[in-house]
mmCIF file of the C-alpha atoms, coordinates in Angstrom:
data_MODEL
# 
_entry.id   MODEL 
# 
loop_
_atom_site.group_PDB 
_atom_site.id 
_atom_site.type_symbol 
_atom_site.label_atom_id 
_atom_site.label_alt_id 
_atom_site.label_comp_id 
_atom_site.label_asym_id 
_atom_site.label_entity_id 
_atom_site.label_seq_id 
_atom_site.pdbx_PDB_ins_code 
_atom_site.Cartn_x 
_atom_site.Cartn_y 
_atom_site.Cartn_z 
_atom_site.occupancy 
_atom_site.B_iso_or_equiv 
_atom_site.pdbx_formal_charge 
_atom_site.auth_seq_id 
_atom_site.auth_comp_id 
_atom_site.auth_asym_id 
_atom_site.auth_atom_id 
_atom_site.pdbx_PDB_model_num 
ATOM 1   C CA . UNK A 1 1   ? 11.094  8.345   7.638   1.00 0.00 ? 1   UNK A CA 1 
ATOM 2   C CA . UNK A 1 2   ? 8.409   9.916   5.485   1.00 0.00 ? 2   UNK A CA 1 
ATOM 3   C CA . UNK A 1 3   ? 9.496   13.828  3.796   1.00 0.00 ? 3   UNK A CA 1 
ATOM 4   C CA . UNK A 1 4   ? 6.652   15.104  3.582   1.00 0.00 ? 4   UNK A CA 1 
ATOM 5   C CA . UNK A 1 5   ? 2.862   15.634  5.095   1.00 0.00 ? 5   UNK A CA 1 
ATOM 6   C CA . UNK A 1 6   ? 2.029   14.347  1.695   1.00 0.00 ? 6   UNK A CA 1 
ATOM 7   C CA . UNK A 1 7   ? 4.115   11.205  1.682   1.00 0.00 ? 7   UNK A CA 1 
ATOM 8   C CA . UNK A 1 8   ? 3.530   9.990   5.229   1.00 0.00 ? 8   UNK A CA 1 
ATOM 9   C CA . UNK A 1 9   ? -0.303  10.572  4.200   1.00 0.00 ? 9   UNK A CA 1 
ATOM 10  C CA . UNK A 1 10  ? 0.197   7.768   1.254   1.00 0.00 ? 10  UNK A CA 1 
ATOM 11  C CA . UNK A 1 11  ? 2.625   5.717   3.297   1.00 0.00 ? 11  UNK A CA 1 
ATOM 12  C CA . UNK A 1 12  ? -0.448  5.780   6.243   1.00 0.00 ? 12  UNK A CA 1 
ATOM 13  C CA . UNK A 1 13  ? -3.022  4.902   3.402   1.00 0.00 ? 13  UNK A CA 1 
ATOM 14  C CA . UNK A 1 14  ? -1.528  2.340   1.855   1.00 0.00 ? 14  UNK A CA 1 
ATOM 15  C CA . UNK A 1 15  ? -0.511  0.287   4.579   1.00 0.00 ? 15  UNK A CA 1 
ATOM 16  C CA . UNK A 1 16  ? -4.042  0.505   6.547   1.00 0.00 ? 16  UNK A CA 1 
ATOM 17  C CA . UNK A 1 17  ? -5.962  0.071   3.150   1.00 0.00 ? 17  UNK A CA 1 
ATOM 18  C CA . UNK A 1 18  ? -3.920  -3.175  2.730   1.00 0.00 ? 18  UNK A CA 1 
ATOM 19  C CA . UNK A 1 19  ? -4.213  -4.636  6.262   1.00 0.00 ? 19  UNK A CA 1 
ATOM 20  C CA . UNK A 1 20  ? -7.829  -4.297  6.116   1.00 0.00 ? 20  UNK A CA 1 
ATOM 21  C CA . UNK A 1 21  ? -8.213  -5.639  2.899   1.00 0.00 ? 21  UNK A CA 1 
ATOM 22  C CA . UNK A 1 22  ? -6.737  -8.670  4.006   1.00 0.00 ? 22  UNK A CA 1 
ATOM 23  C CA . UNK A 1 23  ? -7.450  -8.875  7.269   1.00 0.00 ? 23  UNK A CA 1 
ATOM 24  C CA . UNK A 1 24  ? -9.108  -12.014 6.863   1.00 0.00 ? 24  UNK A CA 1 
ATOM 25  C CA . UNK A 1 25  ? -6.229  -13.729 5.787   1.00 0.00 ? 25  UNK A CA 1 
ATOM 26  C CA . UNK A 1 26  ? -3.568  -15.090 8.853   1.00 0.00 ? 26  UNK A CA 1 
ATOM 27  C CA . UNK A 1 27  ? -0.626  -15.754 6.381   1.00 0.00 ? 27  UNK A CA 1 
ATOM 28  C CA . UNK A 1 28  ? 0.214   -12.086 5.291   1.00 0.00 ? 28  UNK A CA 1 
ATOM 29  C CA . UNK A 1 29  ? 2.530   -9.637  6.873   1.00 0.00 ? 29  UNK A CA 1 
ATOM 30  C CA . UNK A 1 30  ? 1.936   -6.041  5.827   1.00 0.00 ? 30  UNK A CA 1 
ATOM 31  C CA . UNK A 1 31  ? 4.635   -3.294  6.959   1.00 0.00 ? 31  UNK A CA 1 
ATOM 32  C CA . UNK A 1 32  ? 6.863   -0.311  5.826   1.00 0.00 ? 32  UNK A CA 1 
ATOM 33  C CA . UNK A 1 33  ? 9.715   1.727   6.793   1.00 0.00 ? 33  UNK A CA 1 
ATOM 34  C CA . UNK A 1 34  ? 11.105  -1.275  8.635   1.00 0.00 ? 34  UNK A CA 1 
ATOM 35  C CA . UNK A 1 35  ? 14.492  -2.787  7.914   1.00 0.00 ? 35  UNK A CA 1 
ATOM 36  C CA . UNK A 1 36  ? 14.223  -6.047  5.700   1.00 0.00 ? 36  UNK A CA 1 
ATOM 37  C CA . UNK A 1 37  ? 17.243  -8.283  6.164   1.00 0.00 ? 37  UNK A CA 1 
ATOM 38  C CA . UNK A 1 38  ? 17.768  -10.507 3.352   1.00 0.00 ? 38  UNK A CA 1 
ATOM 39  C CA . UNK A 1 39  ? 21.315  -12.184 4.297   1.00 0.00 ? 39  UNK A CA 1 
ATOM 40  C CA . UNK A 1 40  ? 22.159  -14.440 7.679   1.00 0.00 ? 40  UNK A CA 1 
ATOM 41  C CA . UNK A 1 41  ? 25.133  -12.650 9.087   1.00 0.00 ? 41  UNK A CA 1 
ATOM 42  C CA . UNK A 1 42  ? 25.302  -9.696  6.947   1.00 0.00 ? 42  UNK A CA 1 
ATOM 43  C CA . UNK A 1 43  ? 23.229  -6.944  8.507   1.00 0.00 ? 43  UNK A CA 1 
ATOM 44  C CA . UNK A 1 44  ? 24.444  -4.431  5.905   1.00 0.00 ? 44  UNK A CA 1 
ATOM 45  C CA . UNK A 1 45  ? 22.105  -6.282  3.399   1.00 0.00 ? 45  UNK A CA 1 
ATOM 46  C CA . UNK A 1 46  ? 19.044  -5.021  4.562   1.00 0.00 ? 46  UNK A CA 1 
ATOM 47  C CA . UNK A 1 47  ? 16.508  -2.723  2.736   1.00 0.00 ? 47  UNK A CA 1 
ATOM 48  C CA . UNK A 1 48  ? 13.983  -0.790  4.168   1.00 0.00 ? 48  UNK A CA 1 
ATOM 49  C CA . UNK A 1 49  ? 10.492  -0.328  1.812   1.00 0.00 ? 49  UNK A CA 1 
ATOM 50  C CA . UNK A 1 50  ? 7.842   2.216   2.236   1.00 0.00 ? 50  UNK A CA 1 
ATOM 51  C CA . UNK A 1 51  ? 5.418   -0.781  2.116   1.00 0.00 ? 51  UNK A CA 1 
ATOM 52  C CA . UNK A 1 52  ? 5.648   -4.254  1.307   1.00 0.00 ? 52  UNK A CA 1 
ATOM 53  C CA . UNK A 1 53  ? 3.496   -7.495  1.494   1.00 0.00 ? 53  UNK A CA 1 
ATOM 54  C CA . UNK A 1 54  ? 4.645   -10.999 2.021   1.00 0.00 ? 54  UNK A CA 1 
ATOM 55  C CA . UNK A 1 55  ? 2.367   -13.988 1.751   1.00 0.00 ? 55  UNK A CA 1 
ATOM 56  C CA . UNK A 1 56  ? 2.580   -17.032 3.362   1.00 0.00 ? 56  UNK A CA 1 
ATOM 57  C CA . UNK A 1 57  ? 4.427   -15.995 6.397   1.00 0.00 ? 57  UNK A CA 1 
ATOM 58  C CA . UNK A 1 58  ? 2.249   -15.458 10.345  1.00 0.00 ? 58  UNK A CA 1 
ATOM 59  C CA . UNK A 1 59  ? 0.648   -12.505 10.866  1.00 0.00 ? 59  UNK A CA 1 
ATOM 60  C CA . UNK A 1 60  ? 2.289   -11.522 13.694  1.00 0.00 ? 60  UNK A CA 1 
ATOM 61  C CA . UNK A 1 61  ? 4.365   -8.170  15.412  1.00 0.00 ? 61  UNK A CA 1 
ATOM 62  C CA . UNK A 1 62  ? 7.787   -8.216  14.361  1.00 0.00 ? 62  UNK A CA 1 
ATOM 63  C CA . UNK A 1 63  ? 10.170  -5.394  14.656  1.00 0.00 ? 63  UNK A CA 1 
ATOM 64  C CA . UNK A 1 64  ? 12.262  -6.028  11.711  1.00 0.00 ? 64  UNK A CA 1 
ATOM 65  C CA . UNK A 1 65  ? 11.837  -9.020  9.141   1.00 0.00 ? 65  UNK A CA 1 
ATOM 66  C CA . UNK A 1 66  ? 14.730  -11.574 8.450   1.00 0.00 ? 66  UNK A CA 1 
ATOM 67  C CA . UNK A 1 67  ? 14.289  -13.586 5.376   1.00 0.00 ? 67  UNK A CA 1 
ATOM 68  C CA . UNK A 1 68  ? 15.915  -16.561 6.978   1.00 0.00 ? 68  UNK A CA 1 
ATOM 69  C CA . UNK A 1 69  ? 13.685  -16.627 9.613   1.00 0.00 ? 69  UNK A CA 1 
ATOM 70  C CA . UNK A 1 70  ? 10.649  -16.913 7.861   1.00 0.00 ? 70  UNK A CA 1 
ATOM 71  C CA . UNK A 1 71  ? 11.121  -19.614 5.833   1.00 0.00 ? 71  UNK A CA 1 
ATOM 72  C CA . UNK A 1 72  ? 13.180  -17.443 2.935   1.00 0.00 ? 72  UNK A CA 1 
ATOM 73  C CA . UNK A 1 73  ? 9.671   -15.687 2.140   1.00 0.00 ? 73  UNK A CA 1 
ATOM 74  C CA . UNK A 1 74  ? 10.354  -12.691 0.114   1.00 0.00 ? 74  UNK A CA 1 
ATOM 75  C CA . UNK A 1 75  ? 7.644   -9.839  -0.532  1.00 0.00 ? 75  UNK A CA 1 
ATOM 76  C CA . UNK A 1 76  ? 4.995   -10.550 -3.212  1.00 0.00 ? 76  UNK A CA 1 
ATOM 77  C CA . UNK A 1 77  ? 4.808   -6.529  -3.782  1.00 0.00 ? 77  UNK A CA 1 
ATOM 78  C CA . UNK A 1 78  ? 6.478   -3.452  -3.052  1.00 0.00 ? 78  UNK A CA 1 
ATOM 79  C CA . UNK A 1 79  ? 5.914   0.249   -2.795  1.00 0.00 ? 79  UNK A CA 1 
ATOM 80  C CA . UNK A 1 80  ? 7.866   3.450   -2.801  1.00 0.00 ? 80  UNK A CA 1 
ATOM 81  C CA . UNK A 1 81  ? 6.693   7.066   -2.649  1.00 0.00 ? 81  UNK A CA 1 
ATOM 82  C CA . UNK A 1 82  ? 9.458   8.768   -4.419  1.00 0.00 ? 82  UNK A CA 1 
ATOM 83  C CA . UNK A 1 83  ? 10.726  11.964  -2.986  1.00 0.00 ? 83  UNK A CA 1 
ATOM 84  C CA . UNK A 1 84  ? 13.716  14.161  -3.904  1.00 0.00 ? 84  UNK A CA 1 
ATOM 85  C CA . UNK A 1 85  ? 16.323  12.209  -1.613  1.00 0.00 ? 85  UNK A CA 1 
ATOM 86  C CA . UNK A 1 86  ? 14.821  8.853   -2.630  1.00 0.00 ? 86  UNK A CA 1 
ATOM 87  C CA . UNK A 1 87  ? 14.635  9.352   -6.535  1.00 0.00 ? 87  UNK A CA 1 
ATOM 88  C CA . UNK A 1 88  ? 17.966  8.077   -7.498  1.00 0.00 ? 88  UNK A CA 1 
ATOM 89  C CA . UNK A 1 89  ? 17.827  5.370   -4.894  1.00 0.00 ? 89  UNK A CA 1 
ATOM 90  C CA . UNK A 1 90  ? 14.468  4.251   -5.773  1.00 0.00 ? 90  UNK A CA 1 
ATOM 91  C CA . UNK A 1 91  ? 15.134  3.459   -9.422  1.00 0.00 ? 91  UNK A CA 1 
ATOM 92  C CA . UNK A 1 92  ? 19.055  2.938   -9.690  1.00 0.00 ? 92  UNK A CA 1 
ATOM 93  C CA . UNK A 1 93  ? 19.500  0.807   -6.175  1.00 0.00 ? 93  UNK A CA 1 
ATOM 94  C CA . UNK A 1 94  ? 16.049  -0.468  -5.419  1.00 0.00 ? 94  UNK A CA 1 
ATOM 95  C CA . UNK A 1 95  ? 15.076  -1.475  -9.053  1.00 0.00 ? 95  UNK A CA 1 
ATOM 96  C CA . UNK A 1 96  ? 18.091  -3.951  -9.610  1.00 0.00 ? 96  UNK A CA 1 
ATOM 97  C CA . UNK A 1 97  ? 17.804  -5.153  -5.794  1.00 0.00 ? 97  UNK A CA 1 
ATOM 98  C CA . UNK A 1 98  ? 14.035  -6.034  -6.255  1.00 0.00 ? 98  UNK A CA 1 
ATOM 99  C CA . UNK A 1 99  ? 14.826  -7.404  -9.695  1.00 0.00 ? 99  UNK A CA 1 
ATOM 100 C CA . UNK A 1 100 ? 18.209  -9.192  -9.640  1.00 0.00 ? 100 UNK A CA 1 
ATOM 101 C CA . UNK A 1 101 ? 18.129  -10.270 -5.495  1.00 0.00 ? 101 UNK A CA 1 
ATOM 102 C CA . UNK A 1 102 ? 14.884  -10.383 -3.677  1.00 0.00 ? 102 UNK A CA 1 
ATOM 103 C CA . UNK A 1 103 ? 12.984  -11.693 -6.936  1.00 0.00 ? 103 UNK A CA 1 
ATOM 104 C CA . UNK A 1 104 ? 10.043  -8.876  -6.005  1.00 0.00 ? 104 UNK A CA 1 
ATOM 105 C CA . UNK A 1 105 ? 7.187   -10.041 -8.738  1.00 0.00 ? 105 UNK A CA 1 
ATOM 106 C CA . UNK A 1 106 ? 5.879   -6.531  -8.640  1.00 0.00 ? 106 UNK A CA 1 
ATOM 107 C CA . UNK A 1 107 ? 7.543   -2.997  -7.842  1.00 0.00 ? 107 UNK A CA 1 
ATOM 108 C CA . UNK A 1 108 ? 5.345   0.322   -7.606  1.00 0.00 ? 108 UNK A CA 1 
ATOM 109 C CA . UNK A 1 109 ? 6.638   4.235   -7.485  1.00 0.00 ? 109 UNK A CA 1 
ATOM 110 C CA . UNK A 1 110 ? 4.227   6.621   -6.936  1.00 0.00 ? 110 UNK A CA 1 
ATOM 111 C CA . UNK A 1 111 ? 5.537   10.372  -6.762  1.00 0.00 ? 111 UNK A CA 1 
ATOM 112 C CA . UNK A 1 112 ? 3.122   12.484  -3.859  1.00 0.00 ? 112 UNK A CA 1 
ATOM 113 C CA . UNK A 1 113 ? 4.461   16.043  -5.324  1.00 0.00 ? 113 UNK A CA 1 
ATOM 114 C CA . UNK A 1 114 ? 4.506   15.073  -9.150  1.00 0.00 ? 114 UNK A CA 1 
ATOM 115 C CA . UNK A 1 115 ? 7.946   16.666  -9.128  1.00 0.00 ? 115 UNK A CA 1 
ATOM 116 C CA . UNK A 1 116 ? 10.450  13.736  -9.616  1.00 0.00 ? 116 UNK A CA 1 
ATOM 117 C CA . UNK A 1 117 ? 8.497   10.921  -11.573 1.00 0.00 ? 117 UNK A CA 1 
ATOM 118 C CA . UNK A 1 118 ? 6.762   10.773  -15.508 1.00 0.00 ? 118 UNK A CA 1 
ATOM 119 C CA . UNK A 1 119 ? 4.187   9.516   -14.723 1.00 0.00 ? 119 UNK A CA 1 
ATOM 120 C CA . UNK A 1 120 ? 3.494   10.084  -11.055 1.00 0.00 ? 120 UNK A CA 1 
ATOM 121 C CA . UNK A 1 121 ? 2.500   6.244   -10.767 1.00 0.00 ? 121 UNK A CA 1 
ATOM 122 C CA . UNK A 1 122 ? 4.901   3.615   -11.950 1.00 0.00 ? 122 UNK A CA 1 
ATOM 123 C CA . UNK A 1 123 ? 4.854   -0.239  -11.994 1.00 0.00 ? 123 UNK A CA 1 
ATOM 124 C CA . UNK A 1 124 ? 7.074   -2.925  -13.131 1.00 0.00 ? 124 UNK A CA 1 
ATOM 125 C CA . UNK A 1 125 ? 6.310   -6.936  -12.880 1.00 0.00 ? 125 UNK A CA 1 
ATOM 126 C CA . UNK A 1 126 ? 9.017   -9.689  -13.130 1.00 0.00 ? 126 UNK A CA 1 
ATOM 127 C CA . UNK A 1 127 ? 8.751   -11.389 -16.330 1.00 0.00 ? 127 UNK A CA 1 
ATOM 128 C CA . UNK A 1 128 ? 11.304  -14.049 -16.443 1.00 0.00 ? 128 UNK A CA 1 
ATOM 129 C CA . UNK A 1 129 ? 14.451  -12.656 -15.158 1.00 0.00 ? 129 UNK A CA 1 
ATOM 130 C CA . UNK A 1 130 ? 13.268  -8.964  -15.766 1.00 0.00 ? 130 UNK A CA 1 
ATOM 131 C CA . UNK A 1 131 ? 11.178  -6.752  -15.049 1.00 0.00 ? 131 UNK A CA 1 
ATOM 132 C CA . UNK A 1 132 ? 8.804   -5.072  -17.890 1.00 0.00 ? 132 UNK A CA 1 
ATOM 133 C CA . UNK A 1 133 ? 7.500   -1.548  -17.223 1.00 0.00 ? 133 UNK A CA 1 
ATOM 134 C CA . UNK A 1 134 ? 3.433   -1.479  -16.764 1.00 0.00 ? 134 UNK A CA 1 
ATOM 135 C CA . UNK A 1 135 ? 0.990   0.300   -19.460 1.00 0.00 ? 135 UNK A CA 1 
ATOM 136 C CA . UNK A 1 136 ? -0.619  2.726   -17.090 1.00 0.00 ? 136 UNK A CA 1 
ATOM 137 C CA . UNK A 1 137 ? -4.176  2.835   -18.810 1.00 0.00 ? 137 UNK A CA 1 
ATOM 138 C CA . UNK A 1 138 ? -6.207  5.916   -17.943 1.00 0.00 ? 138 UNK A CA 1 
ATOM 139 C CA . UNK A 1 139 ? -4.232  6.705   -15.023 1.00 0.00 ? 139 UNK A CA 1 
ATOM 140 C CA . UNK A 1 140 ? -4.348  3.454   -13.501 1.00 0.00 ? 140 UNK A CA 1 
ATOM 141 C CA . UNK A 1 141 ? -2.252  -0.271  -13.291 1.00 0.00 ? 141 UNK A CA 1 
ATOM 142 C CA . UNK A 1 142 ? -3.625  -3.391  -12.449 1.00 0.00 ? 142 UNK A CA 1 
ATOM 143 C CA . UNK A 1 143 ? -1.493  -5.492  -9.212  1.00 0.00 ? 143 UNK A CA 1 
ATOM 144 C CA . UNK A 1 144 ? -1.665  -9.539  -10.363 1.00 0.00 ? 144 UNK A CA 1 
ATOM 145 C CA . UNK A 1 145 ? -0.280  -10.084 -6.599  1.00 0.00 ? 145 UNK A CA 1 
ATOM 146 C CA . UNK A 1 146 ? -3.137  -7.842  -4.620  1.00 0.00 ? 146 UNK A CA 1 
ATOM 147 C CA . UNK A 1 147 ? -5.898  -8.628  -7.497  1.00 0.00 ? 147 UNK A CA 1 
ATOM 148 C CA . UNK A 1 148 ? -6.459  -4.561  -7.232  1.00 0.00 ? 148 UNK A CA 1 
ATOM 149 C CA . UNK A 1 149 ? -6.108  -1.490  -9.255  1.00 0.00 ? 149 UNK A CA 1 
ATOM 150 C CA . UNK A 1 150 ? -3.780  1.325   -8.256  1.00 0.00 ? 150 UNK A CA 1 
ATOM 151 C CA . UNK A 1 151 ? -5.254  4.630   -9.081  1.00 0.00 ? 151 UNK A CA 1 
ATOM 152 C CA . UNK A 1 152 ? -4.346  8.111   -9.374  1.00 0.00 ? 152 UNK A CA 1 
ATOM 153 C CA . UNK A 1 153 ? -7.049  10.476  -8.052  1.00 0.00 ? 153 UNK A CA 1 
ATOM 154 C CA . UNK A 1 154 ? -5.953  13.820  -7.990  1.00 0.00 ? 154 UNK A CA 1 
ATOM 155 C CA . UNK A 1 155 ? -2.323  13.889  -5.810  1.00 0.00 ? 155 UNK A CA 1 
ATOM 156 C CA . UNK A 1 156 ? -3.393  10.770  -4.373  1.00 0.00 ? 156 UNK A CA 1 
ATOM 157 C CA . UNK A 1 157 ? -3.212  6.940   -4.711  1.00 0.00 ? 157 UNK A CA 1 
ATOM 158 C CA . UNK A 1 158 ? -5.904  5.438   -3.943  1.00 0.00 ? 158 UNK A CA 1 
ATOM 159 C CA . UNK A 1 159 ? -6.473  1.520   -4.196  1.00 0.00 ? 159 UNK A CA 1 
ATOM 160 C CA . UNK A 1 160 ? -9.812  -0.195  -6.096  1.00 0.00 ? 160 UNK A CA 1 
ATOM 161 C CA . UNK A 1 161 ? -10.916 -3.691  -5.838  1.00 0.00 ? 161 UNK A CA 1 
ATOM 162 C CA . UNK A 1 162 ? -12.407 -4.322  -9.363  1.00 0.00 ? 162 UNK A CA 1 
ATOM 163 C CA . UNK A 1 163 ? -13.721 -7.483  -7.826  1.00 0.00 ? 163 UNK A CA 1 
ATOM 164 C CA . UNK A 1 164 ? -16.084 -6.573  -5.713  1.00 0.00 ? 164 UNK A CA 1 
ATOM 165 C CA . UNK A 1 165 ? -16.105 -2.918  -7.171  1.00 0.00 ? 165 UNK A CA 1 
ATOM 166 C CA . UNK A 1 166 ? -14.989 -0.855  -4.097  1.00 0.00 ? 166 UNK A CA 1 
ATOM 167 C CA . UNK A 1 167 ? -12.347 1.710   -3.310  1.00 0.00 ? 167 UNK A CA 1 
ATOM 168 C CA . UNK A 1 168 ? -10.232 0.223   -0.016  1.00 0.00 ? 168 UNK A CA 1 
ATOM 169 C CA . UNK A 1 169 ? -10.061 2.971   2.715   1.00 0.00 ? 169 UNK A CA 1 
ATOM 170 C CA . UNK A 1 170 ? -7.933  3.603   5.555   1.00 0.00 ? 170 UNK A CA 1 
ATOM 171 C CA . UNK A 1 171 ? -8.685  3.094   8.917   1.00 0.00 ? 171 UNK A CA 1 
ATOM 172 C CA . UNK A 1 172 ? -9.571  7.029   9.086   1.00 0.00 ? 172 UNK A CA 1 
ATOM 173 C CA . UNK A 1 173 ? -11.819 6.785   6.460   1.00 0.00 ? 173 UNK A CA 1 
ATOM 174 C CA . UNK A 1 174 ? -13.888 3.875   7.977   1.00 0.00 ? 174 UNK A CA 1 
ATOM 175 C CA . UNK A 1 175 ? -14.127 5.393   11.255  1.00 0.00 ? 175 UNK A CA 1 
ATOM 176 C CA . UNK A 1 176 ? -15.554 9.401   9.682   1.00 0.00 ? 176 UNK A CA 1 
ATOM 177 C CA . UNK A 1 177 ? -17.816 6.941   7.773   1.00 0.00 ? 177 UNK A CA 1 
ATOM 178 C CA . UNK A 1 178 ? -19.408 5.518   10.755  1.00 0.00 ? 178 UNK A CA 1 
ATOM 179 C CA . UNK A 1 179 ? -19.415 8.770   12.571  1.00 0.00 ? 179 UNK A CA 1 
ATOM 180 C CA . UNK A 1 180 ? -21.250 9.949   9.317   1.00 0.00 ? 180 UNK A CA 1 
ATOM 181 C CA . UNK A 1 181 ? -23.863 7.485   9.510   1.00 0.00 ? 181 UNK A CA 1 
ATOM 182 C CA . UNK A 1 182 ? -24.233 7.745   13.411  1.00 0.00 ? 182 UNK A CA 1 
ATOM 183 C CA . UNK A 1 183 ? -25.130 11.130  12.579  1.00 0.00 ? 183 UNK A CA 1 
ATOM 184 C CA . UNK A 1 184 ? -27.337 10.455  9.899   1.00 0.00 ? 184 UNK A CA 1 
ATOM 185 C CA . UNK A 1 185 ? -29.377 7.886   11.590  1.00 0.00 ? 185 UNK A CA 1 
ATOM 186 C CA . UNK A 1 186 ? -29.860 10.191  14.622  1.00 0.00 ? 186 UNK A CA 1 
ATOM 187 C CA . UNK A 1 187 ? -30.575 13.102  12.522  1.00 0.00 ? 187 UNK A CA 1 
ATOM 188 C CA . UNK A 1 188 ? -33.456 10.377  11.113  1.00 0.00 ? 188 UNK A CA 1 
ATOM 189 C CA . UNK A 1 189 ? -34.737 9.952   14.491  1.00 0.00 ? 189 UNK A CA 1 
ATOM 190 C CA . UNK A 1 190 ? -34.869 12.883  15.658  1.00 0.00 ? 190 UNK A CA 1 
ATOM 191 C CA . UNK A 1 191 ? -37.231 13.906  12.638  1.00 0.00 ? 191 UNK A CA 1 
ATOM 192 C CA . UNK A 1 192 ? -38.888 10.759  13.500  1.00 0.00 ? 192 UNK A CA 1 
ATOM 193 C CA . UNK A 1 193 ? -39.602 11.836  16.747  1.00 0.00 ? 193 UNK A CA 1 
ATOM 194 C CA . UNK A 1 194 ? -40.656 15.003  15.958  1.00 0.00 ? 194 UNK A CA 1 
ATOM 195 C CA . UNK A 1 195 ? -43.009 14.100  13.402  1.00 0.00 ? 195 UNK A CA 1 
ATOM 196 C CA . UNK A 1 196 ? -44.473 12.129  15.911  1.00 0.00 ? 196 UNK A CA 1 
ATOM 197 C CA . UNK A 1 197 ? -44.726 14.432  18.414  1.00 0.00 ? 197 UNK A CA 1 
ATOM 198 C CA . UNK A 1 198 ? -46.812 16.865  15.751  1.00 0.00 ? 198 UNK A CA 1 
ATOM 199 C CA . UNK A 1 199 ? -48.842 13.778  15.109  1.00 0.00 ? 199 UNK A CA 1 
ATOM 200 C CA . UNK A 1 200 ? -49.635 12.999  18.533  1.00 0.00 ? 200 UNK A CA 1 
# 
C-alpha cells in the first residue's frame, strides 16, 4: 500500500496514465501493488511492484499475475515509489531480483518526498546481464520500452510522449479538462445569446 498521500497520488497517476496511453493495445497488462508470482509451486517467490507493464499478454482482469500462466511473460518495465520503509528493499533486494531473476528490461525509482533518493528519479536499463544506470538529463529519463520520457515536474513524476509532443494525463485530469471545456463552451454560448439579445 502507498505509504503517504504523495505516494498514492504518484501510483494512481502512473497506472492511469499508462492505461490510457496503451488503451488501444489488447496485448498489455498494466497493474501495481498486487502480487506477481514468478515460480510455480513456490508462493514465496513473489514480488509486488508499485507499477509494472507486461507486453504480449491478454488484457483481462487478474487478481494476481502468475508468470507460468502467462506463457512465461515477464514485466518489460517496473516502477517503484520509494519511501523510508521501502528504500532498502527497493535497492538492495529488488534491483538484483529485477536484474538477475525477472530480467526486467527497465527499472525506474522515484522518491515522491525527495528524502531518500538522490536524485529523486533514477533509472536502470538491462544491457547484457547487468543493469546500467541511466543518465538524468534536465530532470528526465527516457523509457525505450514505453517510448516515453519520465520527467520530474516540481515534486511530481510525469510522462511525456515525445513522438506526439503531449503530456500523459490521468483519468481525473482528463475529466477536469472535459469539465473546463464544457464550462468554456457554456460561457461562450451565454455571451453569444446575450449579443443576439442586444442586437435583436
